[in-house]
C-alpha positions in Angstrom: 26.3 -28.5 33.8 23.1 -26.5 33.3 24.2 -24.0 35.9 26.5 -22.5 33.2 23.5 -21.5 31.1 21.2 -20.1 33.8 21.4 -16.7 35.5 20.4 -18.0 38.9 21.6 -20.9 41.1 20.0 -24.3 40.2 18.0 -26.2 42.8 19.5 -29.7 42.8 16.1 -31.4 42.6 14.8 -29.2 39.8 15.1 -30.8 36.4 12.5 -28.7 34.4 15.2 -26.8 32.5 16.5 -30.0 31.0 13.2 -31.5 30.0 11.6 -31.4 26.6 8.5 -33.4 27.4 6.3 -30.4 26.7 7.2 -30.6 23.1 5.8 -34.1 22.7 2.5 -33.9 24.6 -0.8 -32.1 24.0 0.0 -31.5 20.3 2.5 -28.7 21.2 4.9 -30.0 18.6 2.3 -29.4 15.8 1.4 -26.0 17.2 5.1 -25.0 17.4 5.7 -26.1 13.9 2.7 -24.0 12.7 4.0 -21.1 14.6 7.5 -21.4 13.1 6.0 -21.8 9.6 4.0 -18.6 10.1 7.3 -16.9 10.9 8.7 -18.2 7.6 5.7 -16.8 5.6 5.9 -13.5 7.5 9.6 -13.0 6.7 9.1 -14.0 3.1 6.1 -11.7 2.6 8.0 -8.8 4.1 10.9 -9.5 1.7 8.9 -8.1 -1.1 8.2 -4.9 0.9 11.9 -4.7 1.7 12.8 -5.0 -2.0 10.1 -2.6 -3.3 9.9 -0.1 -0.4 8.1 -0.6 2.9 5.7 2.3 2.1 5.3 1.5 -1.6 1.6 2.0 -2.3 1.6 -0.5 -5.2 3.1 -3.2 -3.0 0.7 -2.5 -0.2 -2.3 -2.6 -2.6 -1.1 -5.9 -4.1 -0.8 -7.3 -0.6 -4.2 -6.0 0.5 -6.0 -7.1 -2.6 -4.1 -10.3 -3.3 -3.7 -11.7 0.2 -5.7 -10.0 2.9 -8.9 -9.6 0.9 -9.4 -13.4 0.7 -9.1 -14.2 4.3 -9.7 -18.0 4.6 -11.5 -18.3 1.3 -8.4 -19.5 -0.5 -5.4 -21.6 0.3 -2.8 -19.3 1.9 0.0 -20.9 -0.2 -1.8 -19.9 -3.4 -2.3 -16.3 -2.1 1.3 -16.0 -1.1 2.5 -17.5 -4.3 0.4 -14.9 -6.2 1.9 -12.1 -4.1 5.5 -13.2 -4.3 5.4 -14.8 -7.7 7.0 -17.9 -6.3 6.7 -20.4 -3.5 7.6 -19.5 0.1 11.2 -20.2 1.1 13.0 -20.1 4.4 15.7 -17.8 3.1 14.2 -14.5 4.2 13.6 -15.9 7.8 17.2 -17.1 8.0 18.5 -13.7 6.9 16.2 -11.9 9.3 17.3 -14.1 12.2 21.0 -13.7 11.3 21.6 -17.4 10.4 22.9 -16.7 6.9 
């Protein structure tokens, strides 16, 4: 069955393409979740630039002064909420990825 989805012939004793064990060991699942959530925040932050103009100086300044300037001093959710004027949503990521 997996041969349909692979570009090269499958070795009959190779089952690595069908395994998901790596997702559940060594905290990979938590890391993957964090990586995906970073993508959600990235897309949502960019949505303001897309709406106001990618090169809009006021938007860039608001991002630099309201998000980047604080680094790890404040909760990222608070910084993003201040920049977007709302909580983060997955909608921008879904649109970027062509899901909606």
